[in-house]
Every structure is written in structure tokens, then in C-alpha cells.
mmCIF file of the N, C-alpha and C atoms, coordinates in Angstrom:
data_MODEL
# 
_entry.id   MODEL 
# 
loop_
_atom_site.group_PDB 
_atom_site.id 
_atom_site.type_symbol 
_atom_site.label_atom_id 
_atom_site.label_alt_id 
_atom_site.label_comp_id 
_atom_site.label_asym_id 
_atom_site.label_entity_id 
_atom_site.label_seq_id 
_atom_site.pdbx_PDB_ins_code 
_atom_site.Cartn_x 
_atom_site.Cartn_y 
_atom_site.Cartn_z 
_atom_site.occupancy 
_atom_site.B_iso_or_equiv 
_atom_site.pdbx_formal_charge 
_atom_site.auth_seq_id 
_atom_site.auth_comp_id 
_atom_site.auth_asym_id 
_atom_site.auth_atom_id 
_atom_site.pdbx_PDB_model_num 
ATOM 1   N N  . MET A 1 1  ? -36.017 37.242 25.881  1.00 0.00 ? 1  MET A N  1 
ATOM 2   C CA . MET A 1 1  ? -36.208 37.680 26.909  1.00 0.00 ? 1  MET A CA 1 
ATOM 3   C C  . MET A 1 1  ? -35.255 38.163 27.618  1.00 0.00 ? 1  MET A C  1 
ATOM 4   N N  . ASN A 1 2  ? -34.395 37.469 28.326  1.00 0.00 ? 2  ASN A N  1 
ATOM 5   C CA . ASN A 1 2  ? -33.784 37.903 29.263  1.00 0.00 ? 2  ASN A CA 1 
ATOM 6   C C  . ASN A 1 2  ? -32.583 39.091 28.802  1.00 0.00 ? 2  ASN A C  1 
ATOM 7   N N  . LYS A 1 3  ? -32.398 39.135 27.415  1.00 0.00 ? 3  LYS A N  1 
ATOM 8   C CA . LYS A 1 3  ? -31.516 40.075 27.231  1.00 0.00 ? 3  LYS A CA 1 
ATOM 9   C C  . LYS A 1 3  ? -32.297 41.641 27.076  1.00 0.00 ? 3  LYS A C  1 
ATOM 10  N N  . THR A 1 4  ? -33.391 41.158 26.582  1.00 0.00 ? 4  THR A N  1 
ATOM 11  C CA . THR A 1 4  ? -34.261 42.567 26.774  1.00 0.00 ? 4  THR A CA 1 
ATOM 12  C C  . THR A 1 4  ? -34.425 43.096 27.944  1.00 0.00 ? 4  THR A C  1 
ATOM 13  N N  . MET A 1 5  ? -34.513 42.212 28.925  1.00 0.00 ? 5  MET A N  1 
ATOM 14  C CA . MET A 1 5  ? -34.769 42.819 30.118  1.00 0.00 ? 5  MET A CA 1 
ATOM 15  C C  . MET A 1 5  ? -32.960 43.577 30.782  1.00 0.00 ? 5  MET A C  1 
ATOM 16  N N  . SER A 1 6  ? -32.168 42.888 30.440  1.00 0.00 ? 6  SER A N  1 
ATOM 17  C CA . SER A 1 6  ? -31.116 43.396 30.799  1.00 0.00 ? 6  SER A CA 1 
ATOM 18  C C  . SER A 1 6  ? -30.687 44.859 30.206  1.00 0.00 ? 6  SER A C  1 
ATOM 19  N N  . ARG A 1 7  ? -31.024 44.820 28.813  1.00 0.00 ? 7  ARG A N  1 
ATOM 20  C CA . ARG A 1 7  ? -31.194 46.325 28.510  1.00 0.00 ? 7  ARG A CA 1 
ATOM 21  C C  . ARG A 1 7  ? -31.755 47.354 28.881  1.00 0.00 ? 7  ARG A C  1 
ATOM 22  N N  . LEU A 1 8  ? -33.167 46.900 29.355  1.00 0.00 ? 8  LEU A N  1 
ATOM 23  C CA . LEU A 1 8  ? -33.944 47.994 30.198  1.00 0.00 ? 8  LEU A CA 1 
ATOM 24  C C  . LEU A 1 8  ? -33.131 48.237 31.394  1.00 0.00 ? 8  LEU A C  1 
ATOM 25  N N  . GLY A 1 9  ? -32.828 47.117 31.734  1.00 0.00 ? 9  GLY A N  1 
ATOM 26  C CA . GLY A 1 9  ? -32.488 47.400 33.423  1.00 0.00 ? 9  GLY A CA 1 
ATOM 27  C C  . GLY A 1 9  ? -31.312 48.385 33.084  1.00 0.00 ? 9  GLY A C  1 
ATOM 28  N N  . PHE A 1 10 ? -30.200 48.029 31.965  1.00 0.00 ? 10 PHE A N  1 
ATOM 29  C CA . PHE A 1 10 ? -28.897 49.013 32.516  1.00 0.00 ? 10 PHE A CA 1 
ATOM 30  C C  . PHE A 1 10 ? -29.458 50.235 31.992  1.00 0.00 ? 10 PHE A C  1 
ATOM 31  N N  . GLY A 1 11 ? -30.751 50.263 30.807  1.00 0.00 ? 11 GLY A N  1 
ATOM 32  C CA . GLY A 1 11 ? -30.893 51.963 30.316  1.00 0.00 ? 11 GLY A CA 1 
ATOM 33  C C  . GLY A 1 11 ? -31.811 52.665 31.937  1.00 0.00 ? 11 GLY A C  1 
ATOM 34  N N  . ALA A 1 12 ? -32.168 52.118 32.430  1.00 0.00 ? 12 ALA A N  1 
ATOM 35  C CA . ALA A 1 12 ? -32.831 52.315 33.608  1.00 0.00 ? 12 ALA A CA 1 
ATOM 36  C C  . ALA A 1 12 ? -31.894 52.735 34.366  1.00 0.00 ? 12 ALA A C  1 
ATOM 37  N N  . LEU A 1 13 ? -30.783 52.099 34.854  1.00 0.00 ? 13 LEU A N  1 
ATOM 38  C CA . LEU A 1 13 ? -29.564 52.574 35.426  1.00 0.00 ? 13 LEU A CA 1 
ATOM 39  C C  . LEU A 1 13 ? -29.076 53.979 35.141  1.00 0.00 ? 13 LEU A C  1 
ATOM 40  N N  . ALA A 1 14 ? -28.468 53.944 33.655  1.00 0.00 ? 14 ALA A N  1 
ATOM 41  C CA . ALA A 1 14 ? -28.106 54.836 33.222  1.00 0.00 ? 14 ALA A CA 1 
ATOM 42  C C  . ALA A 1 14 ? -29.020 56.189 33.265  1.00 0.00 ? 14 ALA A C  1 
ATOM 43  N N  . LEU A 1 15 ? -30.235 56.046 33.270  1.00 0.00 ? 15 LEU A N  1 
ATOM 44  C CA . LEU A 1 15 ? -30.718 57.410 33.195  1.00 0.00 ? 15 LEU A CA 1 
ATOM 45  C C  . LEU A 1 15 ? -31.092 57.523 34.912  1.00 0.00 ? 15 LEU A C  1 
ATOM 46  N N  . GLY A 1 16 ? -31.428 56.721 35.954  1.00 0.00 ? 16 GLY A N  1 
ATOM 47  C CA . GLY A 1 16 ? -31.255 57.035 36.962  1.00 0.00 ? 16 GLY A CA 1 
ATOM 48  C C  . GLY A 1 16 ? -29.953 57.800 37.686  1.00 0.00 ? 16 GLY A C  1 
ATOM 49  N N  . ALA A 1 17 ? -28.559 57.258 36.859  1.00 0.00 ? 17 ALA A N  1 
ATOM 50  C CA . ALA A 1 17 ? -27.286 58.063 37.546  1.00 0.00 ? 17 ALA A CA 1 
ATOM 51  C C  . ALA A 1 17 ? -27.318 59.258 36.938  1.00 0.00 ? 17 ALA A C  1 
ATOM 52  N N  . SER A 1 18 ? -28.096 59.632 35.760  1.00 0.00 ? 18 SER A N  1 
ATOM 53  C CA . SER A 1 18 ? -27.508 60.625 35.207  1.00 0.00 ? 18 SER A CA 1 
ATOM 54  C C  . SER A 1 18 ? -28.365 61.960 36.088  1.00 0.00 ? 18 SER A C  1 
ATOM 55  N N  . VAL A 1 19 ? -29.575 61.653 36.389  1.00 0.00 ? 19 VAL A N  1 
ATOM 56  C CA . VAL A 1 19 ? -30.909 62.414 36.758  1.00 0.00 ? 19 VAL A CA 1 
ATOM 57  C C  . VAL A 1 19 ? -29.837 63.586 38.006  1.00 0.00 ? 19 VAL A C  1 
ATOM 58  N N  . PRO A 1 20 ? -29.409 63.004 38.957  1.00 0.00 ? 20 PRO A N  1 
ATOM 59  C CA . PRO A 1 20 ? -28.956 63.905 40.396  1.00 0.00 ? 20 PRO A CA 1 
ATOM 60  C C  . PRO A 1 20 ? -27.705 64.560 39.722  1.00 0.00 ? 20 PRO A C  1 
ATOM 61  N N  . SER A 1 21 ? -27.096 64.592 38.502  1.00 0.00 ? 21 SER A N  1 
ATOM 62  C CA . SER A 1 21 ? -26.330 65.436 38.235  1.00 0.00 ? 21 SER A CA 1 
ATOM 63  C C  . SER A 1 21 ? -26.057 66.777 37.919  1.00 0.00 ? 21 SER A C  1 
ATOM 64  N N  . PHE A 1 22 ? -26.970 67.472 38.971  1.00 0.00 ? 22 PHE A N  1 
ATOM 65  C CA . PHE A 1 22 ? -27.066 68.755 38.615  1.00 0.00 ? 22 PHE A CA 1 
ATOM 66  C C  . PHE A 1 22 ? -25.936 69.817 39.192  1.00 0.00 ? 22 PHE A C  1 
ATOM 67  N N  . ALA A 1 23 ? -25.037 70.328 38.073  1.00 0.00 ? 23 ALA A N  1 
ATOM 68  C CA . ALA A 1 23 ? -23.985 71.132 38.506  1.00 0.00 ? 23 ALA A CA 1 
ATOM 69  C C  . ALA A 1 23 ? -24.124 72.481 37.769  1.00 0.00 ? 23 ALA A C  1 
ATOM 70  N N  . ALA A 1 24 ? -23.157 73.376 38.490  1.00 0.00 ? 24 ALA A N  1 
ATOM 71  C CA . ALA A 1 24 ? -23.352 74.562 38.013  1.00 0.00 ? 24 ALA A CA 1 
ATOM 72  C C  . ALA A 1 24 ? -22.975 74.838 36.467  1.00 0.00 ? 24 ALA A C  1 
ATOM 73  N N  . ALA A 1 25 ? -23.136 75.938 36.227  1.00 0.00 ? 25 ALA A N  1 
ATOM 74  C CA . ALA A 1 25 ? -22.799 76.190 34.799  1.00 0.00 ? 25 ALA A CA 1 
ATOM 75  C C  . ALA A 1 25 ? -21.366 76.356 34.683  1.00 0.00 ? 25 ALA A C  1 
ATOM 76  N N  . ILE A 1 26 ? -21.147 75.523 33.789  1.00 0.00 ? 26 ILE A N  1 
ATOM 77  C CA . ILE A 1 26 ? -19.267 75.711 33.062  1.00 0.00 ? 26 ILE A CA 1 
ATOM 78  C C  . ILE A 1 26 ? -18.969 77.174 32.300  1.00 0.00 ? 26 ILE A C  1 
ATOM 79  N N  . ASP A 1 27 ? -18.325 77.601 32.946  1.00 0.00 ? 27 ASP A N  1 
ATOM 80  C CA . ASP A 1 27 ? -17.295 78.994 32.228  1.00 0.00 ? 27 ASP A CA 1 
ATOM 81  C C  . ASP A 1 27 ? -16.867 78.821 30.913  1.00 0.00 ? 27 ASP A C  1 
ATOM 82  N N  . VAL A 1 28 ? -17.445 78.706 30.034  1.00 0.00 ? 28 VAL A N  1 
ATOM 83  C CA . VAL A 1 28 ? -16.631 78.278 28.252  1.00 0.00 ? 28 VAL A CA 1 
ATOM 84  C C  . VAL A 1 28 ? -16.199 79.809 27.862  1.00 0.00 ? 28 VAL A C  1 
ATOM 85  N N  . SER A 1 29 ? -16.010 80.744 28.443  1.00 0.00 ? 29 SER A N  1 
ATOM 86  C CA . SER A 1 29 ? -15.534 82.177 27.800  1.00 0.00 ? 29 SER A CA 1 
ATOM 87  C C  . SER A 1 29 ? -14.094 81.979 27.417  1.00 0.00 ? 29 SER A C  1 
ATOM 88  N N  . ASP A 1 30 ? -13.266 81.233 28.088  1.00 0.00 ? 30 ASP A N  1 
ATOM 89  C CA . ASP A 1 30 ? -11.749 80.977 27.742  1.00 0.00 ? 30 ASP A CA 1 
ATOM 90  C C  . ASP A 1 30 ? -11.631 80.180 26.193  1.00 0.00 ? 30 ASP A C  1 
ATOM 91  N N  . VAL A 1 31 ? -12.521 79.544 26.168  1.00 0.00 ? 31 VAL A N  1 
ATOM 92  C CA . VAL A 1 31 ? -12.364 78.395 25.135  1.00 0.00 ? 31 VAL A CA 1 
ATOM 93  C C  . VAL A 1 31 ? -12.993 79.147 24.037  1.00 0.00 ? 31 VAL A C  1 
ATOM 94  N N  . VAL A 1 32 ? -14.065 80.108 24.148  1.00 0.00 ? 32 VAL A N  1 
ATOM 95  C CA . VAL A 1 32 ? -14.630 80.900 22.922  1.00 0.00 ? 32 VAL A CA 1 
ATOM 96  C C  . VAL A 1 32 ? -13.520 81.834 22.233  1.00 0.00 ? 32 VAL A C  1 
ATOM 97  N N  . THR A 1 33 ? -12.752 82.615 23.677  1.00 0.00 ? 33 THR A N  1 
ATOM 98  C CA . THR A 1 33 ? -11.833 83.516 23.111  1.00 0.00 ? 33 THR A CA 1 
ATOM 99  C C  . THR A 1 33 ? -10.648 82.565 22.318  1.00 0.00 ? 33 THR A C  1 
ATOM 100 N N  . ASP A 1 34 ? -10.414 81.702 22.683  1.00 0.00 ? 34 ASP A N  1 
ATOM 101 C CA . ASP A 1 34 ? -9.182  80.983 22.073  1.00 0.00 ? 34 ASP A CA 1 
ATOM 102 C C  . ASP A 1 34 ? -9.500  80.646 20.816  1.00 0.00 ? 34 ASP A C  1 
ATOM 103 N N  . ILE A 1 35 ? -11.138 80.110 20.434  1.00 0.00 ? 35 ILE A N  1 
ATOM 104 C CA . ILE A 1 35 ? -11.444 79.237 19.319  1.00 0.00 ? 35 ILE A CA 1 
ATOM 105 C C  . ILE A 1 35 ? -11.472 80.798 18.662  1.00 0.00 ? 35 ILE A C  1 
ATOM 106 N N  . GLY A 1 36 ? -11.898 82.146 18.687  1.00 0.00 ? 36 GLY A N  1 
ATOM 107 C CA . GLY A 1 36 ? -12.067 83.185 18.094  1.00 0.00 ? 36 GLY A CA 1 
ATOM 108 C C  . GLY A 1 36 ? -10.458 83.637 17.808  1.00 0.00 ? 36 GLY A C  1 
ATOM 109 N N  . ALA A 1 37 ? -9.589  83.585 18.439  1.00 0.00 ? 37 ALA A N  1 
ATOM 110 C CA . ALA A 1 37 ? -8.078  84.158 18.078  1.00 0.00 ? 37 ALA A CA 1 
ATOM 111 C C  . ALA A 1 37 ? -7.539  83.198 17.149  1.00 0.00 ? 37 ALA A C  1 
ATOM 112 N N  . GLN A 1 38 ? -8.245  81.717 17.125  1.00 0.00 ? 38 GLN A N  1 
ATOM 113 C CA . GLN A 1 38 ? -7.707  80.721 16.027  1.00 0.00 ? 38 GLN A CA 1 
ATOM 114 C C  . GLN A 1 38 ? -7.873  81.112 14.417  1.00 0.00 ? 38 GLN A C  1 
ATOM 115 N N  . VAL A 1 39 ? -9.350  81.846 14.495  1.00 0.00 ? 39 VAL A N  1 
ATOM 116 C CA . VAL A 1 39 ? -9.470  82.144 13.258  1.00 0.00 ? 39 VAL A CA 1 
ATOM 117 C C  . VAL A 1 39 ? -8.452  82.769 12.260  1.00 0.00 ? 39 VAL A C  1 
ATOM 118 N N  . THR A 1 40 ? -7.777  83.372 12.238  1.00 0.00 ? 40 THR A N  1 
ATOM 119 C CA . THR A 1 40 ? -6.990  84.291 11.492  1.00 0.00 ? 40 THR A CA 1 
ATOM 120 C C  . THR A 1 40 ? -5.830  83.078 10.883  1.00 0.00 ? 40 THR A C  1 
ATOM 121 N N  . PRO A 1 41 ? -5.284  82.297 11.780  1.00 0.00 ? 41 PRO A N  1 
ATOM 122 C CA . PRO A 1 41 ? -4.249  81.347 11.701  1.00 0.00 ? 41 PRO A CA 1 
ATOM 123 C C  . PRO A 1 41 ? -4.906  80.205 10.569  1.00 0.00 ? 41 PRO A C  1 
ATOM 124 N N  . VAL A 1 42 ? -6.064  79.786 11.198  1.00 0.00 ? 42 VAL A N  1 
ATOM 125 C CA . VAL A 1 42 ? -6.664  78.755 10.393  1.00 0.00 ? 42 VAL A CA 1 
ATOM 126 C C  . VAL A 1 42 ? -7.068  79.255 8.727   1.00 0.00 ? 42 VAL A C  1 
ATOM 127 N N  . GLY A 1 43 ? -7.639  80.634 8.674   1.00 0.00 ? 43 GLY A N  1 
ATOM 128 C CA . GLY A 1 43 ? -7.931  81.191 7.437   1.00 0.00 ? 43 GLY A CA 1 
ATOM 129 C C  . GLY A 1 43 ? -6.886  81.284 6.416   1.00 0.00 ? 43 GLY A C  1 
ATOM 130 N N  . LEU A 1 44 ? -5.489  81.526 7.010   1.00 0.00 ? 44 LEU A N  1 
ATOM 131 C CA . LEU A 1 44 ? -4.287  81.540 6.308   1.00 0.00 ? 44 LEU A CA 1 
ATOM 132 C C  . LEU A 1 44 ? -4.161  80.122 5.665   1.00 0.00 ? 44 LEU A C  1 
ATOM 133 N N  . ILE A 1 45 ? -3.779  79.429 6.572   1.00 0.00 ? 45 ILE A N  1 
ATOM 134 C CA . ILE A 1 45 ? -3.456  77.951 6.420   1.00 0.00 ? 45 ILE A CA 1 
ATOM 135 C C  . ILE A 1 45 ? -4.308  77.660 5.095   1.00 0.00 ? 45 ILE A C  1 
ATOM 136 N N  . GLY A 1 46 ? -5.906  77.814 5.423   1.00 0.00 ? 46 GLY A N  1 
ATOM 137 C CA . GLY A 1 46 ? -6.786  77.025 4.225   1.00 0.00 ? 46 GLY A CA 1 
ATOM 138 C C  . GLY A 1 46 ? -6.416  77.980 3.086   1.00 0.00 ? 46 GLY A C  1 
ATOM 139 N N  . GLY A 1 47 ? -6.248  79.166 3.026   1.00 0.00 ? 47 GLY A N  1 
ATOM 140 C CA . GLY A 1 47 ? -5.896  80.367 1.881   1.00 0.00 ? 47 GLY A CA 1 
ATOM 141 C C  . GLY A 1 47 ? -4.542  79.474 1.295   1.00 0.00 ? 47 GLY A C  1 
ATOM 142 N N  . ALA A 1 48 ? -3.811  79.057 1.927   1.00 0.00 ? 48 ALA A N  1 
ATOM 143 C CA . ALA A 1 48 ? -2.601  78.655 1.432   1.00 0.00 ? 48 ALA A CA 1 
ATOM 144 C C  . ALA A 1 48 ? -2.379  77.138 0.858   1.00 0.00 ? 48 ALA A C  1 
ATOM 145 N N  . VAL A 1 49 ? -3.488  76.531 1.302   1.00 0.00 ? 49 VAL A N  1 
ATOM 146 C CA . VAL A 1 49 ? -3.640  75.183 0.643   1.00 0.00 ? 49 VAL A CA 1 
ATOM 147 C C  . VAL A 1 49 ? -4.584  75.395 -0.360  1.00 0.00 ? 49 VAL A C  1 
ATOM 148 N N  . LEU A 1 50 ? -5.312  75.959 -0.576  1.00 0.00 ? 50 LEU A N  1 
ATOM 149 C CA . LEU A 1 50 ? -6.286  76.289 -1.899  1.00 0.00 ? 50 LEU A CA 1 
ATOM 150 C C  . LEU A 1 50 ? -5.237  77.205 -3.011  1.00 0.00 ? 50 LEU A C  1 
ATOM 151 N N  . LEU A 1 51 ? -4.621  78.114 -2.665  1.00 0.00 ? 51 LEU A N  1 
ATOM 152 C CA . LEU A 1 51 ? -3.646  78.446 -3.616  1.00 0.00 ? 51 LEU A CA 1 
ATOM 153 C C  . LEU A 1 51 ? -2.627  77.245 -3.979  1.00 0.00 ? 51 LEU A C  1 
ATOM 154 N N  . LEU A 1 52 ? -2.042  76.981 -3.299  1.00 0.00 ? 52 LEU A N  1 
ATOM 155 C CA . LEU A 1 52 ? -1.103  75.593 -3.764  1.00 0.00 ? 52 LEU A CA 1 
ATOM 156 C C  . LEU A 1 52 ? -2.074  74.482 -5.002  1.00 0.00 ? 52 LEU A C  1 
ATOM 157 N N  . THR A 1 53 ? -3.223  74.143 -4.160  1.00 0.00 ? 53 THR A N  1 
ATOM 158 C CA . THR A 1 53 ? -4.064  73.340 -5.125  1.00 0.00 ? 53 THR A CA 1 
ATOM 159 C C  . THR A 1 53 ? -4.057  73.878 -6.190  1.00 0.00 ? 53 THR A C  1 
ATOM 160 N N  . VAL A 1 54 ? -4.952  74.940 -6.705  1.00 0.00 ? 54 VAL A N  1 
ATOM 161 C CA . VAL A 1 54 ? -5.055  75.785 -7.830  1.00 0.00 ? 54 VAL A CA 1 
ATOM 162 C C  . VAL A 1 54 ? -3.606  75.924 -8.717  1.00 0.00 ? 54 VAL A C  1 
ATOM 163 N N  . ALA A 1 55 ? -2.652  75.954 -8.088  1.00 0.00 ? 55 ALA A N  1 
ATOM 164 C CA . ALA A 1 55 ? -1.084  76.233 -8.783  1.00 0.00 ? 55 ALA A CA 1 
ATOM 165 C C  . ALA A 1 55 ? -0.864  75.102 -9.193  1.00 0.00 ? 55 ALA A C  1 
ATOM 166 N N  . ILE A 1 56 ? -0.917  73.942 -8.531  1.00 0.00 ? 56 ILE A N  1 
ATOM 167 C CA . ILE A 1 56 ? -0.719  72.522 -9.119  1.00 0.00 ? 56 ILE A CA 1 
ATOM 168 C C  . ILE A 1 56 ? -1.768  71.993 -10.620 1.00 0.00 ? 56 ILE A C  1 
ATOM 169 N N  . LYS A 1 57 ? -3.315  72.515 -10.055 1.00 0.00 ? 57 LYS A N  1 
ATOM 170 C CA . LYS A 1 57 ? -4.120  72.053 -11.174 1.00 0.00 ? 57 LYS A CA 1 
ATOM 171 C C  . LYS A 1 57 ? -3.547  73.131 -12.470 1.00 0.00 ? 57 LYS A C  1 
ATOM 172 N N  . ALA A 1 58 ? -3.185  74.419 -12.452 1.00 0.00 ? 58 ALA A N  1 
ATOM 173 C CA . ALA A 1 58 ? -3.213  75.137 -13.040 1.00 0.00 ? 58 ALA A CA 1 
ATOM 174 C C  . ALA A 1 58 ? -1.736  74.627 -13.991 1.00 0.00 ? 58 ALA A C  1 
ATOM 175 N N  . PHE A 1 59 ? -0.708  74.197 -13.289 1.00 0.00 ? 59 PHE A N  1 
ATOM 176 C CA . PHE A 1 59 ? 0.856   73.581 -14.136 1.00 0.00 ? 59 PHE A CA 1 
ATOM 177 C C  . PHE A 1 59 ? 0.202   72.705 -14.711 1.00 0.00 ? 59 PHE A C  1 
ATOM 178 N N  . LYS A 1 60 ? -0.450  71.813 -14.054 1.00 0.00 ? 60 LYS A N  1 
ATOM 179 C CA . LYS A 1 60 ? -0.810  69.980 -15.225 1.00 0.00 ? 60 LYS A CA 1 
ATOM 180 C C  . LYS A 1 60 ? -1.575  70.851 -16.222 1.00 0.00 ? 60 LYS A C  1 
ATOM 181 N N  . TRP A 1 61 ? -2.535  71.981 -16.249 1.00 0.00 ? 61 TRP A N  1 
ATOM 182 C CA . TRP A 1 61 ? -3.135  72.618 -17.125 1.00 0.00 ? 61 TRP A CA 1 
ATOM 183 C C  . TRP A 1 61 ? -2.261  72.759 -18.593 1.00 0.00 ? 61 TRP A C  1 
ATOM 184 N N  . VAL A 1 62 ? -1.332  73.577 -18.005 1.00 0.00 ? 62 VAL A N  1 
ATOM 185 C CA . VAL A 1 62 ? -0.557  74.198 -18.835 1.00 0.00 ? 62 VAL A CA 1 
ATOM 186 C C  . VAL A 1 62 ? 0.525   73.302 -19.612 1.00 0.00 ? 62 VAL A C  1 
ATOM 187 N N  . ARG A 1 63 ? 1.022   72.361 -18.725 1.00 0.00 ? 63 ARG A N  1 
ATOM 188 C CA . ARG A 1 63 ? 1.527   71.230 -19.273 1.00 0.00 ? 63 ARG A CA 1 
ATOM 189 C C  . ARG A 1 63 ? 0.978   70.313 -20.076 1.00 0.00 ? 63 ARG A C  1 
ATOM 190 N N  . LYS A 1 64 ? 0.031   70.043 -20.114 1.00 0.00 ? 64 LYS A N  1 
ATOM 191 C CA . LYS A 1 64 ? -1.196  68.944 -20.814 1.00 0.00 ? 64 LYS A CA 1 
ATOM 192 C C  . LYS A 1 64 ? -1.333  69.795 -22.465 1.00 0.00 ? 64 LYS A C  1 
ATOM 193 N N  . ALA A 1 65 ? -1.439  71.206 -22.026 1.00 0.00 ? 65 ALA A N  1 
ATOM 194 C CA . ALA A 1 65 ? -1.643  72.093 -23.264 1.00 0.00 ? 65 ALA A CA 1 
ATOM 195 C C  . ALA A 1 65 ? -0.567  72.378 -24.267 1.00 0.00 ? 65 ALA A C  1 
ATOM 196 N N  . LEU A 1 66 ? 0.533   72.338 -23.494 1.00 0.00 ? 66 LEU A N  1 
ATOM 197 C CA . LEU A 1 66 ? 1.681   72.497 -24.264 1.00 0.00 ? 66 LEU A CA 1 
ATOM 198 C C  . LEU A 1 66 ? 2.387   71.033 -24.800 1.00 0.00 ? 66 LEU A C  1 
ATOM 199 N N  . SER A 1 67 ? 1.640   69.838 -24.322 1.00 0.00 ? 67 SER A N  1 
ATOM 200 C CA . SER A 1 67 ? 2.494   68.681 -25.174 1.00 0.00 ? 67 SER A CA 1 
ATOM 201 C C  . SER A 1 67 ? 1.376   68.517 -25.973 1.00 0.00 ? 67 SER A C  1 
# 
């Protein structure tokens, strides 16, 4: 019973502490712009990894077919 009351008390305290935290809206436009700028490099890296994986599989397939 004491452990349950302790959890309820902590939950009420956490809820009460978070209620008065009314803050102004956070400007995320810089972050969104930066993420948008990273689309091309991430796509190129992903394509290179995919191409390398396919090349390794093809090499193993050809080597297996020749032996």
C-alpha cells in the first residue's frame, strides 16, 4: 500500500509540475531547412550502400556459378 501511494504521489507531483509550463512556440524552421538540405547526401550514401551490396551479391553469385 505504501509503495502504491508513493507512486501516486510521484505521478501527481510530476503532473502538477508540468502544468504551469506554458511556453512560447519554438521556432523549428532552421531545423526543418537543415533536414531538407541533408536529403541529397543521405540519398547518395544510401544508393552507394545499396549498389555495393548488390555488387557483392552478384560477385558471389558469379563465383558460385563458375565453380
